[in-house]
C-alpha positions in Angstrom: 101.7 64.9 165.7 101.5 63.8 169.3 102.4 60.1 169.6 99.4 59.3 171.8 97.1 61.1 169.5 98.5 59.2 166.5 97.9 55.9 168.3 94.3 56.9 169.2 93.6 57.9 165.6 95.1 54.7 164.3 92.9 52.6 166.6 89.8 54.6 165.7 90.5 54.2 162.0 91.1 50.4 162.3 87.8 50.1 164.2 85.8 52.2 161.9 85.6 49.8 159.0 86.3 46.1 158.3 88.6 46.3 155.3 87.9 43.8 152.5 89.8 42.8 149.4 90.2 45.7 146.9 88.1 43.9 144.3 85.2 43.4 146.8 82.9 46.4 146.8 80.1 44.8 148.8 80.9 46.9 151.8 80.7 50.2 149.9 77.1 51.2 149.5 75.7 52.4 146.2 74.6 55.6 148.0 78.1 56.3 149.2 79.6 55.7 145.7 77.0 58.0 144.1 77.6 60.8 146.6 81.4 60.5 146.3 81.2 60.5 142.5 79.2 63.8 142.7 81.3 65.4 145.3 84.8 64.6 143.9 84.1 64.3 140.2 84.8 60.6 139.7 83.8 59.3 136.3 82.0 56.2 137.5 80.6 54.7 140.6 83.2 52.0 140.5 86.0 54.6 140.5 84.3 56.3 143.5 83.9 52.9 145.3 87.6 52.2 144.8 88.5 55.6 146.3 86.3 54.8 149.3 87.9 51.4 149.9 91.4 52.9 149.6 90.5 55.7 152.0 89.1 53.2 154.5 92.1 50.9 154.1 94.5 53.7 155.0 94.6 53.4 158.8 96.9 56.4 159.0 94.4 58.6 157.2 93.6 62.1 158.3 90.7 62.5 160.8 89.3 65.5 162.6 87.8 65.5 166.1 84.0 65.3 166.5 84.0 68.8 167.9 85.7 70.2 164.8 83.2 68.4 162.6 80.2 69.8 164.6 81.4 73.3 163.8 80.9 72.8 160.0 78.4 69.9 160.0 75.3 71.9 159.2 76.8 73.6 156.2 78.6 70.5 154.9 75.7 68.1 155.3 73.7 70.5 153.1 76.4 70.1 150.5 76.1 66.3 150.6 79.1 65.6 152.9 79.3 63.3 155.9 82.3 63.3 158.3 84.1 60.6 156.3 83.8 62.3 152.9 84.6 65.7 154.4 87.9 64.3 155.9 88.7 62.9 152.4 88.0 66.2 150.8 90.3 68.0 153.3 93.1 65.4 152.4 92.6 65.9 148.7 92.7 69.7 149.0 95.9 69.6 151.1 97.6 67.1 148.7 96.8 69.5 145.8 98.3 72.4 147.7 101.6 70.8 148.8 103.6 71.4 145.6 102.7 75.1 145.6 103.3 75.4 149.3 106.8 73.9 148.9 107.5 76.4 146.1 106.4 79.3 148.2 108.5 78.1 151.1 111.6 77.9 149.0 111.2 81.4 147.8 110.1 83.0 151.1 112.9 84.9 152.7 110.8 86.5 155.4 111.9 85.9 159.0 110.3 82.9 160.8 108.2 85.1 163.0 107.6 88.7 164.2 109.3 90.1 167.2 108.3 88.3 170.4 105.5 90.0 172.4 104.8 89.9 176.1 101.6 90.2 178.1 101.6 91.9 181.5 98.5 91.7 183.8 97.8 95.2 185.1 95.7 94.0 188.1 98.1 92.6 190.7 97.7 91.4 194.2 99.3 93.7 196.8 101.1 92.4 199.8 102.6 93.8 202.9 106.0 93.8 201.3 105.0 95.6 198.1 102.0 97.7 199.2 99.9 99.2 196.5 101.4 98.6 193.0 100.3 100.7 190.0 101.9 99.2 187.0 100.4 101.8 184.6 102.9 104.4 185.9 105.7 102.1 184.7 104.5 101.9 181.1 105.1 104.1 178.2 102.9 107.1 177.6 100.7 105.2 175.1 100.5 101.6 176.3 98.7 99.0 174.3 96.1 97.9 176.8 93.9 94.8 176.1 90.9 93.6 178.0 89.4 90.2 178.6 87.0 88.4 180.9 88.4 85.8 183.4 86.7 82.6 184.6 84.8 84.6 187.3 83.3 87.0 184.7 85.6 89.8 185.9 87.1 92.2 183.3 90.8 91.9 183.3 93.3 94.3 181.7 96.6 93.4 180.1 99.3 95.3 178.4 101.0 94.0 175.3 104.8 94.9 175.1 107.5 94.4 172.5 110.9 93.1 173.5 112.3 96.6 173.9 109.3 97.8 175.8 109.6 94.9 178.1 113.1 95.9 179.1 112.1 99.5 179.7 109.1 98.3 181.8 111.1 96.0 184.0 113.6 98.8 184.6 110.9 101.2 185.6 109.2 98.6 187.9 112.5 97.9 189.6 113.0 101.6 190.4 109.4 102.2 191.5 108.8 98.9 193.4 112.2 97.3 194.2 110.6 94.2 195.9 107.9 93.6 193.3 108.4 91.0 190.5 105.8 91.4 187.7 104.8 88.3 185.7 105.3 88.5 182.0 103.9 85.9 179.6 105.6 85.5 176.3 103.1 85.2 173.5 102.9 85.4 169.7 100.5 87.6 167.9 98.8 87.2 164.5 100.6 89.5 162.1 98.8 92.3 160.3 100.5 94.1 157.5 98.0 95.4 154.9 99.7 97.0 151.9 98.2 99.7 149.6 97.7 96.9 147.0 95.4 93.9 147.4 98.2 92.1 149.2 97.4 90.2 151.4 93.9 89.0 150.3 92.4 85.6 150.9 92.6 83.4 147.8 94.1 86.2 145.7 97.6 86.3 144.1 98.0 90.1 143.9 100.9 89.7 141.5 98.6 88.5 138.7 97.4 91.2 136.3 93.7 90.7 136.9 94.1 91.5 140.5 96.1 94.7 140.1 94.5 98.1 140.6 93.6 100.2 137.5 94.4 103.4 139.3 97.3 104.5 141.5 94.9 106.7 143.5 92.5 103.9 144.3 92.4 103.1 148.0 92.2 99.4 148.8 90.0 98.8 151.9 90.1 97.9 154.7 93.3 99.9 155.3 95.9 99.0 158.0 94.4 101.3 160.7 90.8 101.4 159.7 88.2 101.0 162.5 85.5 99.9 162.9 86.2 97.0 160.6 84.3 93.8 159.8 85.9 90.4 160.6 84.8 87.0 159.5 85.0 84.3 162.1 84.6 80.5 162.0 85.3 77.9 164.7 85.7 79.1 168.2 85.4 82.8 167.6 82.0 82.1 166.1 80.9 81.3 169.7 79.6 84.5 171.3 80.7 83.4 174.8 84.3 82.9 173.7 84.4 86.2 171.6 83.0 88.2 174.5 85.6 86.8 176.9 88.4 87.5 174.4 87.5 91.2 173.8 86.4 91.8 177.4 82.7 92.5 176.7 79.9 90.8 178.7 77.9 88.4 176.7 74.2 89.4 176.4 71.4 88.6 174.0 71.7 92.2 172.7 75.4 91.7 172.1 74.8 88.6 170.1 71.9 89.9 168.1 73.5 93.3 167.4 77.1 92.2 166.6 76.8 88.9 164.9 75.7 88.4 161.3 75.5 85.0 159.6 78.0 85.2 156.7 80.3 83.3 154.4 83.5 84.2 152.6 84.7 83.3 149.1 88.1 82.1 147.9 88.8 80.3 151.2 88.6 76.8 152.5 89.2 75.0 155.7 92.2 72.8 156.3 93.5 71.2 159.5 96.1 72.5 161.9 97.9 69.9 164.0 95.4 67.2 163.0 93.1 68.8 165.6 91.9 72.2 164.6 90.2 73.6 161.5 92.1 76.5 159.9 91.3 78.9 157.1 93.6 78.8 154.0 93.5 80.1 150.5 90.9 78.5 148.1 89.9 78.9 144.5 87.2 81.1 143.1 84.4 78.6 143.9 85.4 77.9 147.5 83.3 79.2 150.3 83.4 78.9 154.1 80.3 79.6 156.3 80.6 81.4 159.6 79.8 84.8 161.2 80.7 88.4 160.7 81.5 90.7 163.6 82.4 94.4 163.5 85.5 95.0 165.5 85.2 98.4 167.2 88.8 99.6 167.7 92.4 98.5 167.8 92.2 97.3 171.4 89.5 94.7 170.4 91.6 93.7 167.3 94.8 93.3 169.3 93.0 91.1 171.8 91.8 88.9 168.9 95.3 88.8 167.4 96.7 87.6 170.7 94.1 85.0 170.9 94.8 83.7 167.4 98.6 83.7 167.9 101.4 83.9 165.4 100.2 80.8 163.6 97.7 83.1 161.8 97.9 86.4 159.8 95.3 89.0 159.2 94.2 89.2 155.5 91.5 91.0 153.5 88.5 89.1 152.4 85.1 89.6 150.8 82.3 88.8 153.3 78.9 87.9 152.1 76.2 88.6 154.7 73.5 86.0 154.8 71.2 87.6 157.4 68.8 90.5 157.0 69.9 92.8 154.3 72.1 90.5 152.3 75.1 92.0 150.6 78.9 92.1 150.5 81.3 93.7 153.0 85.0 94.4 152.6 86.5 92.9 155.7 89.3 90.9 157.3 89.8 87.4 158.6 92.6 85.2 160.1 94.4 83.0 157.6 96.8 80.2 158.6 100.2 81.7 158.1 
């Protein structure tokens, strides 16, 4: 955690409530005690009030920014939460997951991250020294080209290169345009490695018998290279303006009405990343997260989204419940905190 951020949170927590003696429940309302008892399964109102006092007395307690709360406020208020109780719920869920997370980490021999990736902007400014520069001619026969929209609403193209492709590209550029120095941006990309089994699926341990396929010929969908494919978004990608900029499509009312469906997923819950952002993690069978479903058209759109989410996330399967129009379930994908 950033030191300045920690100090700001501490000051805000101290200012939020005047802490009283642990035996004095006068500053905890009956309404708060009743709601916490219902939300968190406390046996009595006194037990709930004690938890509230303890939470408020912990000046280092976890908080989320107001912007993050506003993303989930409508759904969580309908469930009975306010910002304080929601933060407490996040803390409880993370505390319950820590032992399992430590166990998984100790048994995980996978590399710390995938091979580094590099972004190259294909539109470049020409000068008298370089003349006209066509970077496409320096790329492989099948370059992975992504599109996006810049601050001036202009569509911009990028190429995503692996480490080995980067070396080949720089060698080709140096031969074709000796005086031109392309700019490469190192980035991390959300991994996508869908197996023929249920692995990886949000909230599902595919090693358990109940989640194993009954037939070796059964195709688990979506498959690795299946397009179009439905994705579930929450947070920033649930904003049509941000999504349209990421995938390089102009935002219009038709785009929003046609492409977005109000939805929720099961077996997932929201946690915090860096004490600032909300991130999707595995939940139990009763866990749901509200958001939006969007049908990704092709690999280029998907790759743009994977670059946007970065290597902190991974693509996993999930079951999407559509809440608008013709309600039903879709087999889709989402980004889970890696």
